[in-house]
Legacy VTK file of the C-alpha trace (Angstrom):
# vtk DataFile Version 3.0
C-alpha trace
ASCII
DATASET POLYDATA
POINTS 360 float
-23.604 3.786 -16.028
-20.247 5.230 -17.333
-17.353 4.302 -14.593
-15.032 6.838 -14.441
-10.771 6.258 -13.945
-10.735 7.403 -10.395
-6.975 8.196 -9.480
-7.802 8.542 -5.847
-4.666 7.463 -3.450
-6.839 5.574 -1.389
-9.198 4.504 -1.159
-8.886 3.734 -4.692
-10.589 1.795 -7.572
-10.957 -1.339 -7.725
-10.759 -4.076 -10.750
-14.182 -4.192 -12.721
-14.272 -7.844 -12.946
-14.247 -8.098 -8.917
-16.990 -5.556 -8.787
-18.964 -7.317 -11.305
-18.790 -10.702 -9.525
-19.344 -9.194 -5.948
-22.642 -7.329 -7.884
-23.596 -11.078 -8.944
-23.312 -12.432 -5.104
-24.332 -9.546 -3.451
-28.041 -10.553 -2.345
-26.683 -14.742 -2.202
-23.465 -16.515 -2.151
-23.248 -19.759 -3.430
-26.395 -20.503 -2.611
-26.528 -20.012 0.885
-29.378 -17.633 1.304
-27.397 -14.485 2.594
-24.787 -12.065 1.368
-21.483 -12.062 2.537
-21.652 -9.386 4.812
-24.521 -11.243 6.647
-22.636 -14.195 7.366
-21.202 -15.440 11.080
-17.441 -15.377 10.807
-17.272 -18.728 12.568
-19.847 -20.315 10.201
-18.330 -22.639 7.415
-19.390 -20.315 4.739
-17.548 -17.732 5.752
-14.434 -19.831 6.520
-13.960 -21.041 3.746
-13.629 -17.821 1.855
-11.056 -16.665 4.434
-9.587 -19.772 3.901
-9.171 -19.682 0.129
-8.386 -15.799 0.655
-5.281 -16.474 2.596
-4.668 -19.409 0.164
-4.584 -17.108 -2.797
-2.566 -14.837 -1.518
0.450 -16.887 0.149
0.527 -18.472 -3.470
0.564 -14.812 -5.413
3.214 -13.703 -3.047
4.934 -16.822 -2.490
4.526 -16.838 1.308
6.905 -18.792 3.301
5.562 -21.257 5.655
7.334 -19.830 8.616
5.384 -16.895 8.225
1.832 -15.433 9.419
-0.614 -14.045 7.531
-3.062 -11.685 9.495
-6.237 -9.880 8.098
-6.469 -7.294 10.893
-7.999 -3.952 11.763
-7.173 -0.488 12.333
-5.285 0.560 9.065
-1.466 0.980 8.462
-1.682 3.647 11.577
-2.402 1.013 13.993
0.688 -0.880 12.844
2.909 1.910 13.668
2.217 1.357 17.276
1.944 -2.647 17.173
5.181 -3.180 15.219
6.950 -1.535 18.554
4.800 -3.416 21.235
5.557 -6.623 19.359
8.968 -6.225 17.714
11.039 -4.842 20.506
11.048 -8.344 22.651
13.496 -6.562 25.151
15.181 -4.117 23.502
14.795 -0.268 23.971
16.048 0.979 20.007
14.614 0.828 16.989
15.985 2.008 13.519
13.849 4.410 11.274
14.617 5.272 7.507
12.447 8.553 7.299
11.080 9.200 3.297
7.851 11.295 3.853
4.778 11.743 5.992
4.160 8.027 6.303
7.663 7.405 7.891
7.323 10.038 10.053
4.081 9.119 11.448
5.107 5.355 11.868
8.397 7.096 14.069
6.222 9.819 16.134
4.551 6.582 17.060
7.253 4.580 17.825
8.892 6.865 19.915
5.917 6.147 22.321
7.727 3.063 23.034
11.304 2.672 22.335
14.470 5.181 21.441
14.436 5.658 17.387
17.306 5.773 15.984
16.359 7.979 12.467
19.394 5.782 10.445
18.814 8.316 7.252
16.056 11.159 6.758
15.398 12.931 3.222
13.796 15.707 4.521
16.054 18.769 3.736
15.160 17.370 -0.344
11.720 17.966 1.079
11.483 13.708 0.663
11.935 13.974 -3.239
14.794 11.057 -2.904
15.555 8.251 -1.249
19.197 7.160 1.064
21.577 5.406 -0.930
22.469 2.061 1.142
25.493 3.681 2.054
23.848 6.335 3.950
22.158 4.342 6.674
23.120 4.890 9.759
22.346 1.662 11.580
23.029 0.602 15.312
23.878 -2.284 16.559
21.499 -2.843 19.471
18.366 -1.716 17.494
15.491 -4.542 17.630
14.513 -3.674 14.396
14.460 -1.779 11.436
11.586 0.104 9.685
10.826 1.928 6.162
8.507 2.958 4.142
9.057 1.438 0.514
6.763 3.977 -1.374
5.626 6.830 -0.003
1.857 7.906 -1.365
2.045 11.460 -0.706
5.415 12.670 -2.090
5.778 10.057 -4.674
8.932 8.593 -3.791
9.713 4.882 -3.661
12.865 2.881 -2.711
14.443 1.227 -5.963
16.192 -1.217 -3.795
15.958 -3.246 -0.244
17.609 -2.006 2.308
20.257 -4.518 3.692
20.484 -4.758 7.666
22.046 -7.489 8.239
20.377 -10.042 11.071
18.003 -7.183 11.825
14.406 -7.940 10.985
13.299 -5.901 8.135
9.644 -4.151 8.886
7.990 -2.509 5.253
4.934 -0.530 5.440
4.135 -2.007 2.053
0.658 -0.012 2.166
0.763 1.318 -1.472
2.843 -1.050 -2.650
2.045 -4.721 -1.907
0.783 -7.144 -4.446
2.313 -4.442 -7.555
5.335 -6.555 -8.174
6.885 -9.577 -6.951
8.469 -9.144 -4.051
10.900 -11.624 -1.722
9.006 -12.033 1.535
11.619 -13.638 3.162
13.782 -10.688 3.174
11.575 -8.910 5.677
10.358 -9.339 9.350
7.550 -8.240 9.152
5.541 -6.226 6.108
2.056 -4.677 6.583
-0.475 -2.903 4.372
-3.754 -1.270 4.410
-6.100 -2.652 1.995
-7.604 0.441 -0.074
-4.986 1.015 -2.291
-4.139 -2.549 -4.358
-5.627 -5.026 -1.841
-9.643 -4.118 -1.549
-11.189 -1.986 0.374
-10.584 0.442 3.338
-10.757 -1.517 6.631
-8.491 -4.246 6.231
-5.042 -4.640 7.169
-2.685 -7.100 5.947
0.266 -8.312 8.013
2.780 -10.810 7.359
5.049 -11.896 10.357
7.828 -14.230 10.563
6.672 -16.877 13.640
9.767 -16.290 15.517
9.196 -12.496 15.928
5.825 -13.080 17.806
4.639 -13.724 21.142
7.197 -11.509 23.040
5.106 -7.730 23.582
5.877 -5.230 25.813
4.343 -4.835 28.971
0.904 -3.537 29.230
0.303 -4.280 25.324
-3.821 -4.873 24.811
-4.631 -8.040 23.709
-6.080 -6.377 20.323
-2.559 -5.203 19.342
-0.933 -8.602 20.203
0.252 -10.108 16.732
0.540 -14.097 18.392
-3.112 -13.710 20.174
-5.015 -13.196 16.056
-2.049 -15.982 14.545
-3.682 -18.232 17.408
-7.411 -17.274 16.428
-6.967 -17.277 12.950
-7.326 -13.735 13.075
-10.919 -14.135 14.541
-10.091 -12.956 18.145
-12.933 -10.496 17.051
-15.180 -10.255 14.482
-13.375 -9.626 11.153
-14.078 -7.253 8.398
-15.447 -9.808 6.518
-16.258 -8.132 3.554
-13.440 -6.485 3.280
-11.797 -9.724 3.651
-14.255 -11.487 0.837
-13.428 -8.526 -1.777
-9.841 -8.838 -1.221
-9.969 -12.839 -1.812
-11.473 -11.700 -5.244
-8.648 -9.539 -6.016
-6.288 -12.370 -5.243
-8.004 -14.390 -7.262
-8.279 -11.982 -10.070
-4.300 -11.245 -9.684
-3.926 -14.999 -10.640
-6.472 -15.072 -13.480
-4.131 -11.834 -14.953
-1.269 -14.022 -14.540
0.568 -13.149 -11.093
2.486 -10.134 -9.773
4.907 -10.704 -13.006
2.769 -9.713 -15.285
1.270 -6.637 -12.952
4.891 -5.614 -12.595
5.189 -5.514 -16.553
2.127 -3.169 -16.777
2.930 -1.456 -13.257
5.992 -0.284 -15.392
4.825 0.252 -18.382
1.911 2.641 -16.934
4.152 5.067 -14.912
6.694 5.260 -17.769
4.084 6.555 -20.011
3.021 8.727 -17.334
6.204 10.041 -16.515
7.766 10.511 -20.454
4.510 12.801 -21.069
5.632 14.932 -17.585
9.374 14.896 -19.142
9.135 15.804 -22.518
7.080 18.877 -21.463
7.702 21.986 -20.160
4.333 22.579 -18.955
4.383 19.704 -16.493
6.867 18.385 -13.681
7.490 16.062 -11.645
9.776 16.833 -8.435
10.682 13.578 -7.561
14.661 12.007 -8.361
14.042 10.168 -11.143
16.191 7.107 -9.355
13.338 7.032 -6.507
10.217 7.783 -9.097
7.223 5.606 -7.349
4.811 3.505 -10.181
1.965 4.219 -7.546
1.825 7.604 -6.962
2.881 10.335 -9.200
2.474 13.689 -8.647
3.128 16.509 -10.669
2.852 20.605 -10.974
1.735 22.682 -13.463
3.344 25.855 -14.670
0.510 27.957 -14.481
-0.598 27.072 -10.810
-3.746 28.995 -11.502
-5.164 26.771 -13.731
-4.991 23.785 -11.306
-8.624 24.041 -10.458
-9.055 24.441 -14.447
-7.433 20.886 -14.606
-9.161 19.354 -12.238
-13.229 20.617 -13.283
-12.107 19.679 -17.066
-10.045 16.494 -16.073
-13.714 15.541 -14.132
-15.683 16.561 -17.230
-13.461 13.544 -19.634
-13.945 11.122 -16.256
-10.704 11.473 -14.981
-11.375 12.255 -11.268
-9.689 12.744 -7.910
-6.105 14.198 -9.499
-6.194 16.850 -7.160
-2.918 16.175 -4.829
-2.319 16.167 -1.499
-2.749 19.312 0.327
0.806 19.331 2.183
2.811 18.929 -1.199
-0.283 20.918 -3.884
-0.511 20.364 -7.405
-1.852 17.016 -8.714
-1.017 13.475 -8.330
-2.268 10.453 -9.850
-2.564 7.249 -8.230
-2.041 4.201 -10.736
-2.514 1.022 -8.856
-2.955 -2.615 -10.312
-7.227 -1.955 -10.700
-6.183 1.156 -13.048
-6.295 -0.055 -16.505
-3.733 1.181 -18.902
-6.671 2.387 -20.952
-7.088 5.310 -18.010
-3.610 5.970 -17.902
-3.437 6.816 -21.866
-6.558 8.624 -21.454
-5.005 10.753 -18.692
-1.719 11.324 -20.884
-4.184 12.292 -24.078
-6.014 14.857 -21.746
-2.795 16.157 -20.460
-1.330 16.789 -23.679
-4.353 18.606 -25.142
-4.378 20.481 -21.908
-1.290 21.776 -22.571
-2.298 22.515 -26.182
-4.579 24.746 -24.944
-3.567 26.226 -22.303
0.447 26.043 -22.730
LINES 1 361
360 0 1 2 3 4 5 6 7 8 9 10 11 12 13 14 15 16 17 18 19 20 21 22 23 24 25 26 27 28 29 30 31 32 33 34 35 36 37 38 39 40 41 42 43 44 45 46 47 48 49 50 51 52 53 54 55 56 57 58 59 60 61 62 63 64 65 66 67 68 69 70 71 72 73 74 75 76 77 78 79 80 81 82 83 84 85 86 87 88 89 90 91 92 93 94 95 96 97 98 99 100 101 102 103 104 105 106 107 108 109 110 111 112 113 114 115 116 117 118 119 120 121 122 123 124 125 126 127 128 129 130 131 132 133 134 135 136 137 138 139 140 141 142 143 144 145 146 147 148 149 150 151 152 153 154 155 156 157 158 159 160 161 162 163 164 165 166 167 168 169 170 171 172 173 174 175 176 177 178 179 180 181 182 183 184 185 186 187 188 189 190 191 192 193 194 195 196 197 198 199 200 201 202 203 204 205 206 207 208 209 210 211 212 213 214 215 216 217 218 219 220 221 222 223 224 225 226 227 228 229 230 231 232 233 234 235 236 237 238 239 240 241 242 243 244 245 246 247 248 249 250 251 252 253 254 255 256 257 258 259 260 261 262 263 264 265 266 267 268 269 270 271 272 273 274 275 276 277 278 279 280 281 282 283 284 285 286 287 288 289 290 291 292 293 294 295 296 297 298 299 300 301 302 303 304 305 306 307 308 309 310 311 312 313 314 315 316 317 318 319 320 321 322 323 324 325 326 327 328 329 330 331 332 333 334 335 336 337 338 339 340 341 342 343 344 345 346 347 348 349 350 351 352 353 354 355 356 357 358 359
């Protein structure tokens, strides 16, 4: 079997050591007589898996004790509603920064529950940059400030954490969490779909400060109340147990790799190599402001769009797959999350150079 280099934006590739360990433990986990997927979520075996996974995530991210870590379902898209339901806390307004497709979806959902002030938008630039701190028009009565540090589709990333005063800062970190160290205490709430840097689709991580839970808006469904999930240890209902287990293996892999400081060095190096290849070429182009380029998602176009299908077909024969750009942007997109090894980026760069030599 030859594994391909999978550049999908999500579900994304998982670290090979994680998959191999899961393979070894598939039929029986630690002499339990069961696969993890068969275990009762309240049994001692799975409870030990869940407890260790949370402990490892807390260690890797250095999460302060006054934050809850929730292992939920529904993807980041469910958080678009859960955030205002839980964080308005009697307020009627929230500030949102609009930098791409996922920001827009979060804004659209939040408008169901409160007045939304768009503190800044880069839509006029086709989301090829992020606003400067000085451009943020924050309101004094906002219950919280929401932003998307990395926009998966457009490939733009904030090079800074917005300063928002005493307002809780909420971040959709679906495509950037665990790619580098962060200071969790600067955020009121962080959420992330797992299917990029954390694990398989079906799991959603929420990291929320204690004082922000327990004051939901009237009519909030039980399953949308962070306080309920915190009280029940993320087991109010049956959680996505196998996805939780695999995420735990990823957290251990990160520790074995040297933690997030090491991952940051590797991820920056991968991104720099790919962007340098694009920038020195007249055949490839990246539309994003260099100050706002994503480490995780690198969109690029060919000077001859009629060669797009040829590029994808020939790349696939070289074991480089899922490089097609999002339908709203076109061209190509290489997502190079934690699990993408440097050898994969080197293989892509070598292919790009040879393709340009043949067709440029």
